[in-house]
VOLO-22315 format. One record per residue (C-alpha): x, y negated, z. Coordinates in steps of 0.001 Angstrom, whole numbers, plus 524288, in hexadecimal, padded with zeros to 5 digits. Layout:
REM residues N
XYZ;...
REM end
This chain:
REM residues 314
8452C79AAB952B9;852B4792BC95160;8522E7849094D44;85BB77865C940AF;856157795B93894;84E1E7806192E8E;83F3F77E3492D4F;836A1788D493274;831E87922B92854;8276C79BCB92A3F;82BB37A81192154;8227A7AFA991967;817E77A75C91B3F;8143C7A66890E98;812497B84E90EB2;80A7C7B55B91B80;801B97ACD191488;8015C7B47C905E4;7FD2B7BFEC910B1;7F38E7B8069173E;7EB987B37890B55;7EB727C02E904F2;7E6BB7C71391179;7DB237BBB89113D;7D8847BD739046E;7D4CF7CB57907D9;7CDF47C8DE91277;7C6067BFFA90ABF;7BE3C7C78B8FFF1;7B5737BC238FBF0;7C26B7B5B78F677;7C2727B9F78E7EA;7CE257BD2A8E112;7D0FE7B5378D2CB;7CA617BA508C7A5;7D5637BFE68C1FC;7D7BF7C87A8CB7D;7CBB27CCF28D15B;7C6EF7DB328D116;7BAB77DEFA8C808;7B0A37E9128D021;7B2B67F5638C9DD;7A9F57F7B98C041;79E2D805058C15E;7A16080DFA8B832;7966F80D448AC4B;7926C800D28B153;795647FC3E8A414;790F8804A28990F;796E47FD6C88E3C;7A4587FD51897B6;7A34C80CE989860;7A0D480E32887EB;7ADD9807B9885AE;7B4DF80F92891CE;7B00C81CA888AC0;7B24681A4787DD9;7BD36820C287618;7C7FF817C88710B;7C4EB814E2862E2;7D13E81A2A8582A;7D2F08102384D4C;7D59B81759840D6;7E2C3811F2838AA;7E09180E1E82AB9;7E4758188F82246;7F370812D581ED1;7F81C8115180FA0;804538186A80CBD;80ED880D9F808B3;81756818C580187;816CA812077F439;81C82811D37E6DD;81F32806577E045;81E25802D67D1BC;8204F7F73C7CA67;8249D7EE187BEB7;827A37E15D7C5A0;81A477DC0B7C27D;812707E5947C977;813247F0187D36D;80CBD7FB017D906;80EC58038B7E3B0;80A8D812797E309;808A081C3B7EE46;80B8582A017F142;7FF2682F5F7E8ED;803E8827437DB8D;7F87C81D547DE81;7FBA380EF47D9AE;7F6F3808B87E7F1;7FBAA7FBFC7E617;7FD587F1557D99E;7FB4A7E3E57D6D1;7F92D7DD707CAF4;7FCBB7D5537C3F7;807FE7D1FD7CD29;80DD17D9017DB46;804DD7CF257E24F;7F8847D00B7DA92;7ED857D7757DADC;7ECFD7E5BE7DFD2;7E7CC7EDE37D540;7EABE7FA937DF7D;7EA5B7F8037EE73;7E6E1805417F512;7F4CD801DF7FBA2;7ECE97FA08804B9;7DFEA802CA802AB;7E33680D0180EE4;7E84B81BB980BB2;7DC5D81F40802AA;7D9DC813AA7FCA2;7CD6E813C67F1DF;7D39C809F87EB23;7DD78801D87E44F;7E61C80E487DF48;7EB13813787D330;7ED61823D97D37B;7EF8282EBC7CD77;7E9C98395B7D662;7ECD9847FE7D12E;7E197852C47D2EC;7E44185A287E0CE;7F33B851F77E23E;7FCAE858587EB5F;808EE84FD57EA76;80D928419A7E36D;819E2842B77E0AB;82105834407DE13;82DB582D6A7D94A;832CD823077D17F;839F5823A87C53B;84783821EF7C641;84C32813397C97C;83CC980F777C6FA;830CD80CF97CC4B;82A13816667C4AC;8212781D2F7CD2A;81F6B82C667C81A;8166E832327D1FF;81430842547CFD7;806728473B7D3B0;80468854EC7D5A0;7F92085DD87D837;7F40B86ABD7E0A6;7F4DF872877D2E8;8040A86F397CFB3;7FF46863E87C618;806C9856CF7C5B1;80638849F07BF85;80E1F83E947BE6D;80C828310E7C079;81649825F47BC31;8136D818BA7C13F;81A8C80BA37BDC5;817AB7FD7B7B825;820077FCF87AC2D;82C607F24C7ADCD;834CC7F0C979FF5;83AD17E7CE79684;8347E7E6AC78A47;8363F7DA3C7800E;840BF7D61978896;836527D41279550;833707DB657A024;827E07E22D79E3A;81F967E50F7ACBB;812637E27E7AA6A;807DB7E3D37B56E;804337F1067B31A;806C87FFD87B839;809B480C477B174;8053C8199B7B51A;8098E827DB7AC4B;8034D833387B0F6;809A9840357ACFF;8052C84E0F7AF3A;811C7855237B33D;80AC4863627B6A2;7FDB6869157B1FD;7F315861FA7B0FC;7F1468583C7BE53;7E234851FE7BF09;7E424843667C2F4;7DA2E839597C52F;7DDF58298D7C2D8;7D9E9820D47CD1E;7DA388130D7C92F;7D51C80B977D470;7D9B37FC287D17A;7D6827F07F7DE0C;7D4197E3A97D9D2;7D2C77D8177E175;7DBBB7D9F57EBEA;7D62C7E7827EF66;7C8777E7B97E917;7C3727EFF27DF25;7C55D7ECA47D109;7B8A47E6AB7C951;7B9CE7F1057BDF4;7C2D97FA707B706;7BDCB7FAFA7A90E;7C1A6805EC7A063;7C5EF806AA792AE;7C9BE810EC7894C;7D729814CB79005;7D8B7808BA797D6;7D1A7805047A5B2;7D0FA7F5F07A82D;7D1F87EFB57B697;7CBBF7E2837BA0D;7D3F57DC5A7C491;7D28D7CECE7C9FA;7E0547CA517C524;7E0937D1167B8E8;7DBCC7DBD27B05D;7E3117E9D47AE65;7E2347F5077A427;7E54F801987A839;7E9C98096979B26;7EBB98189379B17;7EB6A823B8793C4;7E28382A8679EBB;7D32482B7A79C81;7CF3481FAB7A1DE;7C2858253D7A564;7C98B82DCA7AD72;7D1BB822717B4E5;7C680819B87B5F9;7BD6E823B47BD47;7C94282B767C4C1;7C529836E87BE66;7CDB0844AA7BFF3;7D457849637B2DD;7DEE8852627AE78;7EB4384B687A9C7;7F02F8523879F08;7F9C78466B798F7;8001C83AE879CB9;7F791830DD7A0C5;7FCB9821DA7A00B;7F6F08141E7A7BF;7FA7F8081D7A5BB;7F3217FEDF7AE73;7F6A57F0997AA46;7F00C7E39D7A567;7E54F7E48179F25;7EBC37E5D278F6D;7E8B17F0147852A;7F3397F8F4785DD;7FBD97F8BD77970;801C28059877499;801178129F7793F;7FF4F813717887C;80703821FD78C7E;811D981CF078331;8134E8107F78847;8129E81355794B2;81CCC81D1B79512;826D58124D78D2C;82371809EF798AE;826DB814057A19E;8339F8172079BC3;8372C8078A79B21;83347805147A85D;83D0F80FAD7ACAA;847D180B3A7A4F2;844517FD547AAA7;846BF7FFDA7B843;8505180A577B718;859DB801477AE3B;855007F4FE7BAFE;85AFD7FF8A7C4A0;8671E800D37BC6A;86A537F1037BE0C;869157F22A7CDF7;8745B7F1527D6C9;873567FB9A7E006;87C35805357E903;87FD3811737E7A6;87977817467F577;86A31817707F440;868CA813B17E6A7;85B5381AFD7E58B;855908125A7EF98;85BD3805E47EDF0;85782807597DE1C;8491E80A8A7E3C4;8481A7FF6C7ED69;84D167F5D87E2F0;8427D7FA957D848;838327F6A17E3C0;83DB57EAE77E590;83D167E7BB7D66C;82E697EB6D7D788;82D527E0A77E236;832337D5B77D904;828317CD347CF9E;82FC37CE0A7C4D1;82A187C2967BF15;82D0A7B8657CA7F;8390F7C16B7D131;831647C18B7DE64;8315A7CCA37E6A1;826607D1577EDF4;826A67D4797FAF5;820497E26E7F889;818D07E7507EC49;80B777E7EF7F5BD;80C9F7D75F7F5B4;807C57D40280268;805277E34A806A4;811A47E6FD81041;
REM end
């Protein structure tokens, strides 16, 4: 080698030493590898019965809970509100305010709840058609059975001006009318108390039913046979029936005439409110319906807007 003045360096020494070290490790099997790189000896099949059972076990299929439909129709009067499902049943309503104790709470009870709703069931039902009275949150549900008999249910919360003040009680009103034939119906009033619990007692009177809640006492005043309602017996609907579920107070005046007048006044009040809206020409029906729904989310006593009619449930 010519003398270039550069220090002598053996090339690839590190590579050759690494190969020698690996070969020495292969030649000396007593030198054990680190624990995280050791290979476990193969397990003899059948040696561990627990492992064999786990290997042969079929995967478990988890059944998801029944989903609750959220295709709902809101009604209210800015003091209380209710959500009605496609079957025409009250599935959510709180008293004495939107954030109060739920009187009807089957919305969170699955697809087929046992309690927490107020329904009008027609025998051999085949269809339920629903719509709002124009520019109001008043819902009309038409039930039809397999024989062609039909009835309609009008659900609303009274709201109108009386004696210079807005009358908006903690109350729900229902009017059940025969439309065609002689339908057979069953009234199902299954309330909940104490945030989803069972109500203590329902006391029946001559034409009313008292419901004892933890926060207040309610009274269902009706023109229907009170025994049929309390025992959920099926009967033939031959005339209009009126229901007023409100505070535990005696109802003054004729119930049918008073509720019919409340319905007419509530329709006029909401339609007059809609006339004062500044809305564009396009998409008027959708905009009006959205404005009414937003109005139902208002607690009129304070002017606050609730995030949802179900309080903390999205």
